[in-house]
N, C-alpha and C positions, 0 to 999 in steps of 0.2 A: 423278523430277521435280525440276527445278531450283528451289530456294526463291526466291520473289518477295519483294523488299524495295523500300522506297520512300524515296528520299533527298529531303530538303527543307531549305531554309535556316531558321535560327532564331537570332536575336540575333547575327548576324555569323558564325555557325558552321554546319557541316553536321551533320545528324542523319539517322537512318534508322529508319523503323518496321519492325520485324521480327515476323513471326507476328501481325501486326495489333495487338498489345498491348504489345510491348516496344520500348524506345527504345535505339538504339545510337548512341554518341557517338564517332566515329572519332578525333578529336583526342586524346581521353583513353583510347582503346581500352577503353571501358567500356560495359557493358550496364546499363540502368535498368529495373526492374520495380516496379510498385506493387500493393499490396493482394493479396498472395498468399493471405492468410487460411488458412494451413496449419492442419490439424486442426480445421476447421470442423465436419466430420461428427461427430467424436468429442465435440466440445462439445455439439452437439445431442443426441447419444446419451445424454449425462449427464443431459439434461433430458427424456428420454423420447421424443424424436423420432428414430427410427432411420433413418439414411441409409447407403448403401454406404460403408465406411470406407477408401476408396482415393483420396480427393481429394488428399491430400498427395503420393502417388506420381505422380498425373497432372500436378499442378502442377510438381513438381520435374523430371519428364521434359521438360516444355515448356521450363523454364529451361535444362536441359542441352542441348537441341536448339538454343536460341537462342545459347548460348555457342559451340557447335560451328559454327553458321552464320556467326557474326560473327568468331570468333577472339578474343573479348573476354578481357582479362586481369584485369579488375576487374568486380565486380557491386555495384551500389548498389540496395538495396531501399527503397522510399519509404514505409515504414510499414504498419501492419496486416499484418505478416509472418505472425503467427499470429492465430487468431481470438480468442485471449485470452492473457494473459501466461503462463499455465501450459501453453500448447499444446506448447512444446518438450519438456515432461516426458511428454507422451502419445504422442509419435511412436513408431510401431511399428518393429520392428527394421529392416525393409527400407527404409522411408522415411528412417529415421535414418542408415542407411548411405549412401543416395543423397545426403543433404544433407551429410554429412561429406566425401564424395568431392568434391562441388562446392566446399566451402569450402577444401579442400586444393588444388584445381586452380587457383583464382583468388583474387585479393585480394577478400574478401567483406566488405561493410560493411552492417550492418543499421541503418536509420534507423527509430526507433520511431514508433508511431502511437497513436491513441486506444484501439484495441483491445488493444494489447500494450505499454503504457508501462513495465512492469516485467519484460519478457521477459529471458531469459538466453540467451547465445550458447552453448548446451549442445553444439551440434555444430560449433562453430568460427565464425570471423569475429569482427569487432569491432562495437561498438554505439555509436551517436551519436543525439542528439535531432535535430540537423540539421547540415549541413555547407555550406561554401562551396568550390566546386571551380572553379578558373580563372574566378572572377567569377560563377559560377552558384550560386544558393542551392538546395540540395536539402533538402526537408522533406516532411512528410506532408501537411499541409493548407495550401493557399494562404493567404497572409497578406494580407488586404485592406490596400491602401496601400503594399505593397512596391514600391520603385522599382527594385530590382535584377532582373536576369534570374532566373527561378525555375522549377524543375521540382517538381511535387508529384503527389499522388494523392488518396485519400480519397473522392472523389465517385462513382467508378465510372461515368463518363459514357458514355452511348449515344446515338447520333444516331437520330432517328426521322423518316423521310421517306416520302412516297408517290410511287412511280414506276410509271406505266402501271397504275394501279388496284391496285398492290400496296403494302402497308405493310411497310417495311423498318426493322428495328431492329438496330443493330450497335454494338459497342464502338468508341469513337473517342477521339482526343485532342482537347482543347479548348484553343485558343490565344487569349489576349487580347493585342492589339498596342497600342502607344502611337500617338500622333498621326502620326508620320512612318513608321510601320511598320518601324522599324529594330530594335526590341527589344520584348520582352514576357514573358509568363509562360505556362506550359503545364501543364495537368492531364492526366496519363496515364490511359489506361483501366485497369481492374482486370485483373490477370493470372491470378488464381487460378481453379481449376476450378469452384468452387462460389460464385462471386461474381455477384450480380445487377447491376442497373444503374439509374442515374438519367437521366432525360431531360436531354441536354446543354444544352438551352435553359432548364432550371429556373432560376428567379430566384436560388436559393442559389449556383449556379455562376457566374452572371453577376456577382453581388455580390462573390463571393470574388476575382474577377479585376480588380476596380476599383482604381485608375483605368485605364480602357482606352478607346480610340476605337472598336475593333472586337473582336468575339469570334466566332471561327469554329470549327466542328467539322472535323476532318481525319480522313478514313477511307479505307482502300484500297478501290478500286472496279475490279474486273477487274485490269488491268495499269497502272492509273494511281492517283494520289492525288487524291481529290476533296475539295473544300472546300465547306462549307455555312455561309452566314452565319447566325449565331444572334442577334446584337445589334449595333446601330450607335448611336453617340452621336448624340443629337439635334442638328441643325444650329442 
């Protein structure tokens, strides 16, 4: 099967949704993923809630596939890479080998989040709190009032719609645009295997993207990219 990807313009550049949850930036030959939450299962196991301990393997397999599909030479992770700062110390041997192979194969940059502010790059890569790449701010959580183009994660947005009497709930990107639609900020869906989601229309998400004139959910639908209006500035 040929992988389906979805190209769309954002802030004067071209981007591509890959595997519904990753963002490819052709100009930078970079793949962006948010909220991997590696070792979430082992975190819960420590607290008595036993889950199958293979979430990190599945998540890293997805990342490796997205790298192969796009040919990306750099990966930016937008925070909450591990479910807690000590997560990198709990990686089992197989998952640690997978991660080490990925960080050797590409230029890997970890941006830290609220779950893993003190994480270590035990298996390679470099660490930053946030970055500016070609005028685009990369951080974990959208900063209200940010006037520059921005890519972030944190909220795990999912669009919830009703089509032909069916309720559909799927991971999505959320984009807040300025008045003339030329630029804005985007919240990526969570990429990790054990990540839940928040309603993309939740007031917390809308608030985080202010100021904006419009806020839309963007989600693959069949062979096209669908947009769902979430919020419009009052006239």
